[in-house]
C-alpha positions as CSV (number, residue, x, y, z in Angstrom):
1,M,48.4,-23.5,14.6
2,K,45.8,-23.8,17.3
3,H,45.6,-20.0,17.6
4,S,45.1,-19.7,13.8
5,F,42.2,-22.3,14.0
6,Y,40.4,-20.3,16.6
7,I,40.8,-17.1,14.5
8,L,39.3,-19.0,11.5
9,L,36.3,-20.1,13.6
10,L,35.6,-16.6,14.9
11,T,35.8,-15.3,11.4
12,L,33.3,-17.9,10.2
13,F,30.9,-17.2,13.1
14,A,31.2,-13.5,12.5
15,G,30.1,-14.0,8.9
16,C,27.0,-15.9,9.8
17,T,23.8,-14.0,10.0
18,V,21.3,-15.3,12.6
19,N,17.7,-14.7,11.5
20,P,15.7,-13.5,14.6
21,Y,12.5,-14.2,12.7
22,K,13.1,-17.9,12.2
23,A,10.2,-18.9,14.4
24,T,7.7,-16.5,12.8
25,N,8.9,-17.5,9.3
26,K,7.8,-21.0,10.2
27,D,4.4,-19.7,11.1
28,Y,4.2,-17.8,7.7
29,K,5.0,-21.0,5.8
30,K,2.4,-23.0,7.9
31,Q,-0.3,-20.4,7.1
32,A,0.6,-20.3,3.4
33,K,0.3,-24.1,3.2
34,Q,-3.1,-24.0,4.8
35,Y,-4.3,-21.4,2.3
36,A,-2.9,-23.5,-0.5
37,R,-4.9,-26.5,0.7
38,T,-8.0,-24.4,0.9
39,I,-7.6,-23.2,-2.7
40,G,-6.9,-26.7,-3.8
41,Q,-10.2,-28.1,-2.6
42,T,-12.2,-29.3,-5.6
43,P,-15.1,-28.8,-5.1
44,L,-15.7,-27.2,-1.7
45,A,-19.1,-28.9,-1.4
46,T,-20.9,-31.0,-4.0
47,G,-24.2,-29.6,-5.3
48,V,-24.6,-26.8,-2.8
49,D,-25.8,-24.4,-5.5
50,S,-28.1,-26.8,-7.3
51,V,-31.4,-28.6,-6.8
52,P,-31.2,-31.3,-8.1
53,A,-27.5,-31.9,-7.4
54,P,-25.3,-32.3,-10.5
55,P,-24.2,-35.9,-11.4
56,Y,-20.5,-34.9,-11.3
57,W,-18.2,-32.0,-10.6
58,V,-16.9,-30.0,-13.5
59,G,-13.9,-27.7,-13.0
60,T,-13.1,-24.9,-15.4
61,T,-9.7,-24.9,-17.2
62,N,-9.7,-21.1,-17.5
63,F,-8.5,-19.3,-14.4
64,N,-5.6,-17.7,-12.7
65,L,-4.8,-15.9,-9.4
66,R,-6.6,-12.6,-8.6
67,K,-4.0,-9.8,-8.8
68,P,-3.6,-6.5,-6.9
69,N,-4.8,-3.4,-8.6
70,F,-3.8,-0.7,-6.1
71,V,-0.7,0.2,-4.1
72,I,-1.3,1.9,-0.7
73,I,1.7,3.8,0.7
74,H,2.1,4.3,4.5
75,H,4.6,5.6,6.9
76,T,5.2,3.3,9.9
77,A,4.8,6.0,12.6
78,Q,7.4,4.0,14.6
79,N,11.0,4.6,15.5
80,S,13.0,2.1,13.4
81,C,12.7,-0.7,10.9
82,P,13.4,-3.5,13.5
83,Q,10.5,-2.1,15.6
84,T,8.1,-2.3,12.6
85,L,9.3,-5.8,11.7
86,Q,8.6,-6.8,15.3
87,T,5.1,-5.3,15.1
88,F,4.3,-7.1,11.9
89,T,5.4,-10.5,13.3
90,T,3.5,-10.2,16.6
91,P,0.0,-11.8,16.2
92,R,-1.7,-9.6,18.7
93,T,-1.1,-6.4,16.7
94,Q,-3.2,-7.7,13.8
95,V,-1.4,-5.4,11.3
96,S,0.9,-6.1,8.4
97,A,2.1,-5.0,5.0
98,H,3.5,-6.6,1.9
99,Y,6.7,-4.5,2.0
100,V,8.6,-2.5,4.6
101,I,11.3,-0.2,3.3
102,C,13.9,1.0,5.7
103,R,15.6,4.4,5.8
104,D,18.8,2.9,4.2
105,G,16.7,1.5,1.3
106,T,16.6,-2.1,2.5
107,V,13.3,-3.7,1.3
108,H,11.7,-6.4,3.3
109,H,9.2,-8.4,1.3
110,M,7.1,-9.7,4.1
111,L,4.1,-11.2,2.3
112,N,3.4,-12.7,-1.1
113,D,1.7,-10.1,-3.3
114,Y,-1.2,-12.4,-4.0
115,L,-2.1,-12.7,-0.3
116,R,-4.2,-10.2,1.7
117,A,-2.3,-8.0,4.1
118,W,-4.0,-6.2,7.0
119,Q,-2.8,-2.7,6.2
120,A,-5.7,-0.6,5.0
121,G,-8.1,-1.1,7.8
122,V,-11.5,0.6,7.7
123,S,-11.1,2.5,4.4
124,R,-12.8,3.5,1.1
125,W,-11.7,4.6,-2.3
126,G,-14.5,5.3,-4.8
127,N,-16.9,2.3,-4.5
128,V,-14.2,0.0,-3.0
129,T,-14.8,-0.7,0.6
130,D,-12.5,-3.7,1.1
131,V,-9.2,-2.1,0.0
132,N,-7.1,-4.8,1.6
133,S,-8.5,-7.4,-0.9
134,I,-7.3,-5.5,-4.0
135,S,-4.1,-3.7,-2.9
136,I,-0.5,-4.1,-2.0
137,G,0.6,-2.2,1.2
138,I,4.0,-0.6,1.4
139,E,5.3,0.8,4.7
140,L,8.1,3.3,4.8
141,D,10.2,3.5,8.0
142,N,9.4,7.1,9.0
143,D,7.8,8.5,12.2
144,G,5.6,11.0,10.2
145,F,7.5,14.1,11.4
146,E,10.5,14.1,9.1
147,P,11.4,14.0,5.4
148,F,11.9,10.6,3.7
149,A,15.4,9.4,3.0
150,D,16.7,9.6,-0.5
151,A,17.8,5.9,-0.4
152,Q,14.4,4.9,0.8
153,I,12.6,6.8,-2.0
154,A,15.0,5.3,-4.6
155,S,14.1,1.8,-3.4
156,L,10.4,2.7,-3.4
157,L,10.5,3.9,-7.0
158,H,12.3,0.7,-8.1
159,L,9.8,-1.4,-6.3
160,L,6.8,0.5,-7.8
161,A,8.2,0.1,-11.3
162,K,8.2,-3.7,-10.8
163,L,4.7,-3.8,-9.3
164,K,3.2,-1.5,-12.0
165,T,4.7,-3.6,-14.8
166,G,4.1,-6.9,-13.2
167,Y,0.4,-6.4,-12.3
168,G,-0.6,-3.7,-14.8
169,I,-1.6,-1.2,-12.0
170,P,-3.0,2.0,-13.4
171,A,-1.1,5.2,-12.6
172,A,-4.0,6.7,-10.7
173,N,-4.1,3.7,-8.3
174,F,-0.9,4.6,-6.4
175,I,-2.3,6.4,-3.3
176,G,-1.8,6.9,0.4
177,H,-3.3,5.5,3.5
178,G,-4.5,9.0,4.4
179,D,-6.4,9.2,1.1
180,I,-8.4,6.0,1.7
181,A,-9.0,6.7,5.4
182,P,-9.1,10.5,5.8
183,T,-10.8,10.6,9.1
184,R,-8.3,8.2,10.8
185,K,-4.9,8.4,9.0
186,N,-2.5,11.0,7.7
187,D,0.2,8.8,6.3
188,P,2.5,8.9,4.4
189,S,2.4,12.5,5.8
190,H,2.8,15.9,4.1
191,W,6.6,15.2,3.8
192,F,6.1,12.5,1.2
193,P,7.2,13.4,-2.4
194,W,4.0,12.6,-4.3
195,K,5.0,14.7,-7.2
196,Q,8.3,12.9,-7.6
197,L,6.3,9.6,-7.8
198,A,3.8,11.1,-10.2
199,D,6.6,12.3,-12.5
200,S,7.8,8.6,-12.6
201,G,4.3,7.4,-13.5
202,F,3.0,6.4,-10.0
203,G,0.0,8.6,-9.3
204,L,-1.6,11.5,-11.2
205,W,-0.6,15.1,-10.8
206,Y,-2.0,18.5,-11.8
207,A,-0.7,20.8,-14.6
208,D,0.2,24.5,-14.3
209,T,-2.9,26.2,-13.0
210,T,-1.9,29.7,-14.2
211,G,-4.8,31.2,-16.1
212,I,-7.2,28.4,-15.2
213,S,-10.7,29.5,-14.5
214,V,-12.9,27.3,-12.3
215,P,-16.4,27.3,-14.0
216,D,-19.5,28.4,-12.2
217,G,-21.3,25.6,-10.6
218,F,-18.1,23.5,-10.1
219,S,-18.7,21.3,-7.0
220,S,-15.6,20.6,-4.9
221,L,-17.4,17.8,-3.1
222,T,-18.4,16.1,-6.4
223,A,-14.9,16.4,-7.7
224,L,-13.3,14.9,-4.6
225,R,-15.8,12.0,-4.8
226,I,-15.0,11.3,-8.5
227,I,-11.3,11.3,-7.7
228,G,-12.0,8.6,-5.1
229,Y,-12.2,10.3,-1.7
230,D,-14.8,9.3,0.9
231,V,-16.7,12.6,1.2
232,R,-19.0,11.7,4.1
233,D,-16.7,13.9,6.2
234,S,-16.0,16.6,3.6
235,S,-13.5,18.5,5.8
236,A,-11.4,15.4,6.3
237,A,-11.5,14.6,2.5
238,A,-10.5,18.1,1.6
239,Q,-7.6,18.0,4.1
240,A,-6.4,14.6,2.8
241,F,-6.5,16.1,-0.7
242,K,-4.4,19.1,0.3
243,R,-1.9,16.9,2.2
244,H,-1.4,14.7,-0.9
245,F,-1.3,17.3,-3.7
246,E,-0.2,20.4,-2.0
247,Q,1.9,19.1,1.0
248,D,-0.3,21.4,3.0
249,T,-1.7,20.6,6.5
250,T,-3.9,23.6,6.9
251,R,-7.7,23.4,7.1
252,C,-8.5,26.4,4.9
253,W,-9.9,26.1,1.4
254,G,-9.5,28.7,-1.3
255,L,-9.2,29.5,-5.0
256,T,-5.8,27.8,-5.3
257,D,-7.2,24.6,-3.9
258,E,-10.2,24.9,-6.3
259,K,-7.9,25.3,-9.3
260,I,-5.8,22.3,-8.4
261,L,-8.8,20.2,-7.7
262,F,-10.5,21.2,-11.0
263,N,-7.4,20.4,-12.9
264,L,-7.1,16.9,-11.4
265,Y,-10.9,16.3,-11.6
266,R,-10.7,16.5,-15.4
267,K,-7.9,13.9,-15.4
268,Y,-10.0,11.4,-13.4
269,Q,-13.1,11.8,-15.5
């Protein structure tokens, strides 16, 4: 009887999952409550924008939360999911993301979608210079030198469908870290299946370029800028474009690149 009791206890303990992030989860909740208090201040300061000061405060009844309008996809450039989770729960690293997707397809939702993650860094897309404030960051567990796991991409597609529907994110606004920071980043690397995503409605893609003629006077630099690339370093912008749309890491630029760019340029106009 006593032996059976110990076996039962061991079975129960074995079934219990100890969360190693219990302490950092408390920090998350503490910070979220602080932001909730900040949002709830009504008003922040009486009469700061008016001389003379108004006799009373008037709060509008017509508002909601700001919503994300872009999705930025990364690879972690680390060796495992646990390593990335540790990085994103260590204050000194100053980096984070909304989601981390492991190789086996497990999705860790690390930050409320309405809060601002520190994932884009110094970046630019079109006229947007604070990408963190309008985007959701998704990190894929991958070191940048290998193909992405099928289970991982399946989970990503499922997540992207929810985000696109939930926030009304345009198809063109699913892009990579290397697209918005071409001089600093190359993720999610040339291994990433952008066409597979585009075929599912996440990102734009080019049509068959057979028979396409690039018109005289076509400016590659202008086209890259219209798509969204920061062209202050034209070489870096061109390489980011080739990595995304051609899975090509070479620095050369030729007629094939021109045709693909011209085809996409017309979609972004």
